[in-house]
N, C-alpha and C positions, 0 to 999 in steps of 0.2 A: 503493500499499498504505499501511497504518495507522502510524504510530510509536507504537512500544510503550513506555510510562511505565517507569523503574525501580521506582516505588512505585506502588501502586493507590492513589489518593487520593479523599480525600472534600474538598468545598468547604463550610463552615459560614459563616454569619452570625449575629453577635449584635447585638440592639438594646439599648442600655440606657438606661433613665430613673431619675429619682430621684424617688421614692416617700416621702410623709411617712406613717409609723405612729407613732401613739401621741406626736406631736410630735417624733419622731425621722426623719431624713433617711436613708432606705436606697438604696442601688444596686440596681435591678430589672431582670434582664437574660432576654431571649427569645432563644433559640437555635434556628436553623433549618436542616436539611441542605440544601444547594441541589444538588447534584449529585456522583455518583462518578464517577470517570476511571480506567481502566485503560491507556488509547490514545487517540491524537487522529490525526485525517484527516492534518493538518498543523502544522507549528510555529507558522504563522501563526493557525490557529485555535485553538491554544491561547493563545496570547498575547491573541488579541482577546477570548478567555472571561475570562481575567483581568482584563483591563482594564474590560470590561464590568459583570462582578461588584463592582469597585473603587469605579467611578462610581454602582453602585446603595447603596454601602454609606452607611447613614444618619450624619448628624454626630457621633453619639455611638453609635459602632459599630464593629464589628471584621469583619474578613473573614478566616478561617483555611482553610489549605490544608495537610491532616494526611494522614499514612498513615491507610489505610482500616483500622478497628478501635481507632484512638486518638482521645480525645476533647481538644479543646482547654482543659483542665481539670487544674488543679494535681494534684488527687488521682487522675486516671488512673494505672492501677498502670506504665503504661510510662514516665509523665512523672516519677512521683513521687520516684526516685532520680536524677532528672537536674538540669536547671535550664534557664534561660532566658537569652538574650542580649536586653538591651533597647538598641535602638538608635535614638538621635535624631539629627535631620538639620540641614543648614544652612538649606534651605526645604521647605515642604511641597510641592512639585513633586518634589522631590528622593526623597521618600519612594516616590512612584509610580513614578517610574523604579526606585528599588532593588529595591522590590518586586518589578517584574516580572521584574528579572534575578536575582533570589533565587528566585522560583518556579520559573522555568526550570532553574537550578542543581539546586535540589531534586528535580523530578521527572526529570530527566535523571542523576541520581546523581553529578554533579559537585562537589557540595560536600566538602570533606576530611570523613573517618568518616561519609560518608552514611548509613551504617545506624544510626547514633545519632541521627542528626537525625529528630525526630517529624514537625515541621510548621513553621510561618511564619504568623505574624500581622501584618495591617494594621490599625492602630487609629486612628480618626480620635477625637481627643477636642475640640471647640469648632473652632477654626480650627488646630490644629496635629494632625500625623501623627507616628507611630511604628512600627516594627516590633519583634516578635519573633521570635525563632528559638528553638525548643523542642528539647534534646536529652536523650536517656534516659540520659547517664552525666555525673557530676562529675568523671570522670577527668582529670585535671590535661593530658594528652597530647591528649585529645579538645577540650578546652577553647581549649588554645593553637591547634592545627592550625586551628578553625572560625573563631579570632579572627583570626588571622593571612590568611584567605581573605577576611574583611570587609576587614582594611585593604589588601590588594592589589586585590580586584575591585572593591571600592565606595569606593575612595579617592576623595576629593572632595565625596563626598555625604555622608558621617556626620561629626557634630560630638562623638558622645559613643556609645560602647560598653561597656556594663555586665555582667557575668555573676554571675545571682542563681541559688543553689541553691534549688530547689523547696522543700525543707524549712524555709528561712529564710523563707517566704513562705506557710506553712501555718500557719493558726491552730490554738493547742492546745486 
């Protein structure tokens, strides 16, 4: 029997490149929807899918796993009133391991306040990697519970964890 996921999920990939327009450097992005999931045949199949998509993420790109109907964008209405956690790691390999664990907890509803968690992002930039966890709330209790989970479950991987309200990231 299939394993039903707590969230209907959508995998997205962004490819970034720097383009020069009128002697100014600008970051250009191309987003592709990869697959939508609401169930998987086995837990191993799900983990293999996550690992395969991470491996296919380009050097300057991102892999996002979000609840269906929510885009990995600051101005998505369900992200706008929340924020995101930016996680950095002691080693690049730690980011991949942490992302795999984080994705499992996300789709199974094991994260604290899991209904407030909108998605997770694995980002590659040059030779470094990082994770972002998007939440739809800035409530202190939600932020504290999610941050406590990172400290407990990802101990030994994380070198820093910073919470940023989306409103502070939007350009006016």
